[in-house]
N, C-alpha and C positions, 0 to 999 in steps of 0.2 A: 503494499499499499503506500509506504513513503516513496517509493521510486515513482509511482503513477503521479503522486502529488508533485514531486520535484520536476517532473517532465513538463508540467503546464507552465512553470515560470518563464522559460525563454519566450513562450508564445505571448504572454501577457507583457513582457518586457519590450518585445518587438512591436506590440500594438500601442504601448504607452509612448514609444518614440514616434510612431506614425501620428499619434494624436497631438504630440508636442510640435512636430514639424507643421501639422495642419493648424495648430494654434498660432504658431509664428507667422504662417503664410496669411491667415485671416487677420491677425494683428496688424501686419504690414499693410494689408489691403485697407483695413479700417483707418490706419494713420494716414495713408495716402489719400484717401477718399476725403478724410476730414481736412487735410491741408489744401486739397484742391477746392473744396467747397469754400474755405476761408479766403484763398487767394483769388477765387474767381467770383466771389460773392456779389461783386458789384458789376461783373462783366457778362454773366450768363442770364439766359431768360429763365423765367419762373418754371417752365416745363422742365428744363434741363437741370434746374435746381432740385426740383422734386424728385427726379429720376436719381440724382446722386444721393440725395438724402434717403431714399428707399434702400439703395445699395448699402449706405452706411448702416441702416437699422438692420438689414439682413445680415451684413457681415458681423455686426455687434452681437446679434442673437446667436450666431453660429459660435463666435468666440466664448459666450457664456455657457453654451451647450457643451463646447469641447472642454472647458475648465471643469464643468460637472462631471463629464465622462472621465476625465483624468482622476479626479478625486475618488470617483466610484471604482476605478480600475486599481488605485492604489489601496483602498479599503479591501477590495477582493483579494489583492496579493497578500496583504497583512492577515487576512482571515485564512488564506489557504496555508501560509507559513505556520500559523498557529495550529491548524488542523493537522499539518504534516508532523509537527511535534507531538500532538496527541496520539497520532497513529504510531509513531516511533515508540512512545511509551507503551501503548497497547501491545505492539509487536514484541517488546522486550518482556512484558509481563506474561504473555502466551508461551513465549519460548521458555521462560523460567518454569512455568507450570508443566509444559511438556517434558523438559528435562527432568523435573522432579518425579513426574509420573513414570518415566522411563526407568529412573533409578529405583522407585518403589516396586515397579513390576519386576525388576531383576531380583530384589531382595525377596519378593513374594514367590518367585520361581524357585529361589534357593530353598526357602521355607517349605514349599509345597514338596519339592523333591525329597527333602529330608523327612517330612511327614510320611510320605509314601513308603520310604525306606522303614521307618519305625512301624507303620501298619504291616508291611510284609514281614518284618521280624516278629510282631505280635502274632500274626496269622500263623507263622511257623510254629511259634511256641504253643498257641492253642491247639494246633493240630497234634503236637507231641502229647499234650495233656489228653486230648481226646483219645489218642491211640492207646495211651497208657491206661485210661480208664476202660476203654473197650476191652483191652486185653485182660485186666483184672476182672471185669464182668464175666468175660468168657470163662476164665479159669474158675471163678466162683461157681458158675453154672455147672461146669464139668465136675468140679469137687463135690458139689451138693448131689448131682445125679449119682456119681460113683459111690458116695457114702449112703445114699438111700437104697441103692441095689445091693449093697453088701449086707444090709441088715435084713433079717426076716420079719414077717408080719408081727410076731410077738414082741420082738426087740422094738420095732417102731411105735409100739404103744408107749414106751417109756423114753423115747428119744424123739425130740422135735428139732428138725433141721430147717433153718431159714436164712435168707440173705437180706440184710438191712443196710442201705447206704454203702454198698460195697464190701460189706463184712459178712462172713459166715458165722452164724450162731448155732451151736449145737447144744441144746438143752437136756440134761439128763435128770430124770425124776429122782428126788431124794430117797423114796422107798425102795428104788431099784439099787441105788448106789450103796447106802448105808443102813444100818439099824437105827432106830429112833435114838436121838441123842448121842450117836456115835460118829466117828470119822474113819472108821476102819471100812475098807472097800469090800464088798461081798464077792464070792467066786463068780456069781452070775454076771456082775457088773464088769469083772476082768475080761470076760469074752468080748462084750460090747467095746470095751476101751481098746482091746486088741485090734478090732476091725477099724476103729477110728484111728489108731496109731499108724496103721498101715497106709491109710489115706493121707495122713499128716506127712508121713515120710516121703511121699510122692510130690509134695509141693514144698521143696526145700527153700523157696524165696518167701515163705509165709512164716510169720511169728504167731505164737500160740499163747493166749492168755486164759488161764483158769480162774473163774470167779465162783466163789461160794456165796449162797444166799439163803437166808432163814426166814422163818414167819416171825411174829412178835411175841411168841410165848417165851417168857423168861426161862433160862436154864443156868443151874449152878451146880457144878461138880468139882471134884478134886483139882482135876487139870484143866477145866473149862470153866471160865469165870462168867461168861455171858455169850450172847449170840455173835458177838464180833469174834471171839476166840473160835467158836464152832465153825462160823463160815470160812475163816482163814485156815483152820486145821484141815477142813474137808478139801479146800482147794489145793493145799500143800500136798494132801495124800494123792490126789489125781496126778499132780505134776511129778512126783516121785515115782508113781507107777508108770507113767510115760517114759521117764527117764531110765529107771532101772529095770523094768520088766519088758519095755518094748523098744528101747534104744533110741529114743528121740534125743536129738542134740539139745542139752540143757540150756544152751545159749539162746535157743529159739523160745524157751518156756518162761512164763511168769505166772506167779500166783497172787491172788487179791481176795480178801474177804470184804463182802459188802454188808454182812450183818442183816438186819431186818429192814434196812433203809433203801432197798430197791425193789419193791413189791411190783408184781404184774397183776395181782388180783387183790380182792378184799381180804383182810384178816379176820373179818367178822363172821365167816363161815368156815366149816372144816374143809370144804372143796377149795376155797380160796387160799387158805393157809397151806394146803398141800401143793398148790401151784407155786407159791412163793418159796417152799423148800426145794431148791433146785441147785444144780451145779451147771455153769455154762462154760463150754469150750468155745472160745472166741478166736477165730482164724483170720488174720489180717494181712495184707501185703506188707512188706517191709517198708517202714516210714523213710528209710534212707533213699529209696528209689524216687519217692515223690519230693523229698527235700532237695535231691539233686536237680530235678525238674524245676523246682521253685528258684534254686540259685541261678539257674539257666534263663531266668525270665528276663527279657530284653529291657535295657534301661532306655527310659525316654527323657528328653530335654524339655521339660515344661516351660522353660524360659523363652523358647522360641514361639512366636505367634505369626500368623500371616496377616498382611495388610490388606 
């Protein structure tokens, strides 16, 4: 735009020069006519005088008009110069905005590229978690099916096998495992534990937690102070049987007593109390595998934002 405005100036300057020349020419004509009128005022006829006077008025009117046009052109040139300055400022402002936009776009492209890389890394990590979860679920299903098939119909009456949140629970009835108020394992229970131990051996990447649970009926014997002791001693008896009698690696085994504080039924009825008196064998994938996956979680740079 400034170039267009600048290209107009020579045309106006040329026009102004023509007007000035015309003005000088008319001014000379007017002066000559005036002198002629004065010198010949007494020598010319009235008709000739009127003609000269008319030419004088016409020339004078032309001079006035030329002067007005000159001032108008000067004002136009001044206005165009001012407009040219405004256009230059507008051009510089637009150029600055464009430069800033290009810089922001480049930074935005860098941030988007980094965000895409983070998303890809997160997707890969999620895929690993899903694969690990699917593998664990599949193994749990196979383990459960194998265990169920290894037990006969009568044994299954005292054994409940289920999978909850990726963990296999084998619940053994208290009246099958022990005598009332005792933590010694019965011979019949040893047969069932042997079948469970065989399945556990086949899944070396799993840890085994034994939990003892009781009802809320108080107990007090010479070597058993309360239900805490009874539940812990029963869990310990199963752990030692799995280790000593069935050769399970003790580093995979843990024993815990929950006392009367983990009921699955009401203690207000005999049937409910019988359900609560149980020992659970809980088979879980080794936590180290999942902790390793967590450690591999992709880091993200939260300080980067897109414009």
